[in-house]
C-alpha positions as CSV (number, residue, x, y, z in Angstrom):
1,X,-64.5,-9.7,25.5
2,X,-63.3,-6.7,23.5
3,X,-65.2,-4.1,25.7
4,X,-63.7,-5.3,29.0
5,X,-60.2,-5.0,27.5
6,X,-60.9,-1.5,26.2
7,X,-62.3,-0.5,29.6
8,X,-59.2,-1.7,31.3
9,X,-56.9,0.1,28.8
10,X,-59.0,3.3,29.2
11,X,-58.6,3.1,33.0
12,X,-54.8,2.5,32.7
13,X,-53.5,4.8,29.9
14,X,-49.9,3.9,30.6
15,X,-50.7,0.2,30.0
16,X,-52.1,1.1,26.6
17,X,-49.0,3.2,25.8
18,X,-46.8,0.3,26.9
19,X,-48.7,-2.2,24.9
20,X,-48.6,0.0,21.8
21,X,-44.8,0.5,22.1
22,X,-44.1,-3.1,22.7
23,X,-46.3,-4.1,19.8
24,X,-44.3,-1.7,17.6
25,X,-41.0,-3.2,18.7
26,X,-42.3,-6.8,18.2
27,X,-43.5,-5.9,14.7
28,X,-40.1,-4.4,13.9
29,X,-38.3,-7.4,15.3
30,X,-40.4,-10.0,13.4
31,X,-40.6,-8.1,10.1
32,X,-37.3,-6.3,10.1
33,X,-36.1,-8.0,6.8
34,X,-39.3,-6.9,5.1
35,X,-39.6,-3.3,6.3
36,X,-36.0,-2.3,6.7
37,X,-35.1,0.1,3.8
38,X,-31.5,-1.3,3.5
39,X,-29.2,-4.0,4.7
40,X,-28.0,-2.9,8.1
41,X,-24.4,-4.1,7.4
42,X,-24.1,-2.4,3.9
43,X,-21.3,0.2,4.0
44,X,-21.6,3.3,1.7
45,X,-18.8,5.7,2.4
46,X,-20.1,8.1,-0.2
47,X,-23.1,8.9,2.1
48,X,-21.5,8.7,5.5
49,X,-22.9,10.8,8.3
50,X,-25.9,11.8,6.2
51,X,-28.6,13.8,8.0
52,X,-32.1,12.4,8.1
53,X,-33.8,12.9,4.8
54,X,-35.9,11.2,2.0
55,X,-33.1,8.8,1.1
56,X,-32.3,7.8,4.7
57,X,-35.2,8.7,7.1
58,X,-33.0,8.6,10.2
59,X,-29.7,9.3,8.5
60,X,-26.5,7.2,8.2
61,X,-23.6,6.5,10.5
62,X,-19.9,7.0,10.0
63,X,-19.7,4.0,7.6
64,X,-22.8,5.1,5.6
65,X,-25.0,2.4,7.1
66,X,-28.7,3.2,7.3
67,X,-29.7,4.0,10.9
68,X,-33.3,3.1,10.6
69,X,-32.4,-0.4,9.3
70,X,-30.0,-0.9,12.1
71,X,-32.5,0.2,14.7
72,X,-35.1,-2.3,13.3
73,X,-32.6,-5.1,13.4
74,X,-31.4,-4.0,16.8
75,X,-35.0,-4.5,18.1
76,X,-34.8,-8.1,17.0
77,X,-31.5,-8.6,18.8
78,X,-32.5,-6.8,22.0
79,X,-35.8,-8.6,22.4
80,X,-34.2,-12.0,21.7
81,X,-31.6,-11.4,24.4
82,X,-34.3,-10.1,26.8
83,X,-36.6,-13.1,26.3
84,X,-33.7,-15.6,26.6
85,X,-32.2,-13.9,29.7
86,X,-35.6,-13.8,31.5
87,X,-36.4,-17.4,30.5
88,X,-33.0,-18.7,31.8
89,X,-33.2,-16.6,35.0
90,X,-36.8,-17.6,35.7
91,X,-36.0,-21.3,35.2
92,X,-33.1,-21.1,37.6
93,X,-35.0,-19.0,40.1
94,X,-38.0,-21.3,40.1
95,X,-35.9,-24.4,40.6
96,X,-33.5,-23.1,43.3
97,X,-36.0,-20.9,45.0
98,X,-38.6,-23.6,44.9
99,X,-36.2,-26.1,46.5
100,X,-35.2,-23.7,49.2
101,X,-38.8,-22.7,50.1
102,X,-40.3,-26.2,49.9
103,X,-37.7,-28.1,51.9
104,X,-36.6,-25.4,54.3
105,X,-34.1,-26.3,57.0
106,X,-30.5,-26.7,56.0
107,X,-31.4,-26.7,52.3
108,X,-33.0,-23.3,52.7
109,X,-30.1,-22.0,54.8
110,X,-27.5,-23.2,52.3
111,X,-29.2,-21.8,49.2
112,X,-30.6,-18.6,50.7
113,X,-27.8,-17.5,53.0
114,X,-24.8,-18.7,51.2
115,X,-25.6,-19.0,47.5
116,X,-28.2,-16.2,46.9
117,X,-26.6,-13.7,49.3
118,X,-23.2,-14.4,47.7
119,X,-24.6,-13.5,44.3
120,X,-26.4,-10.5,45.7
121,X,-23.2,-9.2,47.1
122,X,-21.7,-8.9,43.6
123,X,-23.1,-6.2,41.3
124,X,-24.9,-8.0,38.5
125,X,-23.5,-5.9,35.7
126,X,-19.9,-6.3,36.9
127,X,-20.4,-10.0,37.1
128,X,-21.7,-10.0,33.6
129,X,-18.8,-7.9,32.4
130,X,-16.3,-10.3,34.0
131,X,-18.0,-13.3,32.5
132,X,-18.2,-12.0,29.0
133,X,-14.6,-10.6,29.2
134,X,-13.4,-14.1,30.2
135,X,-15.3,-16.1,27.6
136,X,-15.5,-13.5,24.8
137,X,-18.5,-11.7,23.2
138,X,-21.3,-13.6,21.6
139,X,-25.1,-14.2,21.9
140,X,-24.8,-17.3,24.1
141,X,-22.2,-15.9,26.4
142,X,-24.1,-12.6,26.7
143,X,-27.3,-14.5,27.7
144,X,-25.5,-16.7,30.2
145,X,-23.7,-13.7,31.7
146,X,-26.9,-11.7,32.3
147,X,-28.7,-14.8,33.6
148,X,-26.0,-15.5,36.2
149,X,-26.7,-12.2,37.9
150,X,-30.4,-12.1,37.2
151,X,-31.7,-15.4,38.6
152,X,-31.3,-14.4,42.3
153,X,-34.2,-12.0,42.2
154,X,-36.6,-14.6,40.9
155,X,-35.3,-17.2,43.3
156,X,-35.9,-15.0,46.4
157,X,-39.4,-14.2,45.1
158,X,-40.2,-17.9,44.5
159,X,-38.8,-18.9,47.9
160,X,-41.0,-16.3,49.7
161,X,-44.1,-17.3,47.8
162,X,-43.5,-21.1,48.4
163,X,-43.0,-20.5,52.1
164,X,-46.4,-18.9,52.2
165,X,-48.2,-21.6,50.2
166,X,-46.6,-24.9,51.2
167,X,-48.6,-25.1,54.5
168,X,-51.9,-24.4,52.9
169,X,-54.7,-27.0,53.2
170,X,-54.7,-28.1,49.5
171,X,-51.0,-28.8,49.7
172,X,-51.4,-30.8,52.9
173,X,-54.3,-32.7,51.3
174,X,-52.1,-33.6,48.3
175,X,-49.3,-34.7,50.5
176,X,-51.7,-36.9,52.6
177,X,-52.9,-38.5,49.4
178,X,-49.3,-39.6,48.6
179,X,-48.4,-37.1,45.9
180,X,-44.7,-36.7,45.2
181,X,-42.9,-33.5,46.0
182,X,-42.5,-32.7,42.3
183,X,-46.2,-33.2,41.6
184,X,-47.1,-31.1,44.6
185,X,-44.9,-28.3,43.5
186,X,-45.8,-28.3,39.8
187,X,-49.5,-29.0,40.1
188,X,-50.4,-27.2,43.4
189,X,-47.8,-24.7,44.4
190,X,-46.5,-23.3,41.1
191,X,-49.9,-22.2,39.7
192,X,-50.6,-20.3,42.9
193,X,-47.3,-18.3,42.7
194,X,-47.3,-17.5,39.0
195,X,-48.9,-14.1,39.2
196,X,-45.9,-12.3,40.9
197,X,-43.6,-14.1,38.6
198,X,-45.3,-12.7,35.5
199,X,-45.0,-9.2,36.9
200,X,-41.3,-9.7,37.8
201,X,-40.6,-11.2,34.3
202,X,-42.1,-8.1,32.6
203,X,-40.0,-5.8,34.6
204,X,-37.0,-8.1,34.2
205,X,-37.3,-7.7,30.4
206,X,-36.7,-4.0,30.8
207,X,-33.6,-4.6,32.8
208,X,-32.3,-7.2,30.3
209,X,-32.7,-4.8,27.4
210,X,-30.8,-2.1,29.3
211,X,-28.1,-4.5,30.4
212,X,-27.6,-5.8,26.8
213,X,-27.3,-2.2,25.6
214,X,-24.8,-1.5,28.3
215,X,-22.6,-4.5,27.5
216,X,-22.8,-3.7,23.8
217,X,-21.8,-0.1,24.5
218,X,-18.7,-1.4,26.3
219,X,-17.9,-3.7,23.3
220,X,-18.9,-6.9,25.2
221,X,-22.1,-7.6,23.4
222,X,-22.9,-9.2,20.1
223,X,-19.8,-8.6,17.9
224,X,-20.0,-6.6,14.6
225,X,-21.5,-6.4,12.1
226,X,-24.7,-7.3,14.0
227,X,-26.8,-4.2,14.7
228,X,-27.1,-3.4,18.4
229,X,-28.5,-0.3,20.0
230,X,-25.6,-0.2,22.5
231,X,-22.9,-0.6,19.9
232,X,-24.6,2.1,17.8
233,X,-24.3,4.5,20.8
234,X,-20.7,3.5,21.2
235,X,-19.9,4.2,17.6
236,X,-21.7,7.6,17.8
237,X,-19.7,8.9,20.8
238,X,-17.2,10.7,18.6
239,X,-19.9,12.4,16.6
240,X,-22.1,13.6,19.4
241,X,-21.9,17.3,18.4
242,X,-21.4,17.2,14.6
243,X,-24.0,14.4,14.0
244,X,-26.3,14.2,17.1
245,X,-28.8,12.0,15.2
246,X,-26.4,9.1,15.6
247,X,-26.9,9.2,19.4
248,X,-30.5,10.4,19.5
249,X,-32.4,7.6,17.6
250,X,-30.7,4.6,19.2
251,X,-31.1,6.2,22.7
252,X,-34.8,6.8,22.0
253,X,-35.1,3.2,21.0
254,X,-33.6,1.9,24.2
255,X,-35.7,4.4,26.3
256,X,-39.0,3.5,24.7
257,X,-38.4,-0.2,24.8
258,X,-37.5,-0.1,28.5
259,X,-40.5,2.1,29.2
260,X,-42.9,-0.3,27.4
261,X,-41.9,-3.2,29.7
262,X,-42.0,-1.0,32.8
263,X,-45.5,0.3,31.9
264,X,-46.8,-3.2,31.2
265,X,-45.2,-4.5,34.4
266,X,-46.9,-1.8,36.5
267,X,-50.2,-2.5,34.7
268,X,-49.9,-6.3,35.3
269,X,-49.1,-5.7,39.0
270,X,-52.2,-3.6,39.4
271,X,-54.4,-6.0,37.5
272,X,-53.2,-9.1,39.2
273,X,-53.6,-7.6,42.7
274,X,-57.2,-8.0,43.8
275,X,-57.1,-5.0,46.2
276,X,-55.7,-2.7,43.5
277,X,-58.2,-3.9,41.0
278,X,-61.1,-3.0,43.3
279,X,-59.6,0.4,44.0
280,X,-59.3,1.4,40.3
281,X,-62.4,-0.3,39.2
282,X,-61.0,-3.2,37.2
């Protein structure tokens, strides 16, 4: 089992890079309390704006807080938000997209033309900003705000896949045997459309991380003193030239985290597509 996995990683170096980066972020998120050199909320004004050195590997911010510790805890927050947003968006997308694709007719017209297109007409990030600005910042409100704009992509994907699968012979056979609509969808249709959903979810993680950083940068994310990469970038704006490390390290964290999900999403797409697997020898 180990050799086929290594062969696949060798044939797709970007997948190996993405897996290594994501593994590092997961390790940081899980073990942040154990590996962080300091409390991310501890203020030390005697060492504010310290450059990277032996005492603080990545330096300190304008309040003397250790940047490395805040980045490690920021990984926990970003990944938690990303998983929660994708889970909520995927659940809504599977339910509404599945209903639209399975029943068709007026149900499909109502959900697809009026509901989904209405949400697609609104920029997702602006909808999230309006939602959080109305209800106030916080973890739950942030997840709900990003899910409201993110479920439509999953719903349209599920609808298209269900439309292609619902007339297959095994679905007709289950229907002829008297299986309920819920059983047909869960036992026969959903397992046959899960592959593109996995790819879409991996890429959606990258978008959720970036959206969380954007809202935190605007002051609409998790309120202080929680460590967030976006809020760290916001705090560093006034020190861009005198202390560039305040901007550099959180920006690199966001970039590498987004890249890791994008690399894995591309690798999953290639691996789960039989035609691509044959062309690249997987």
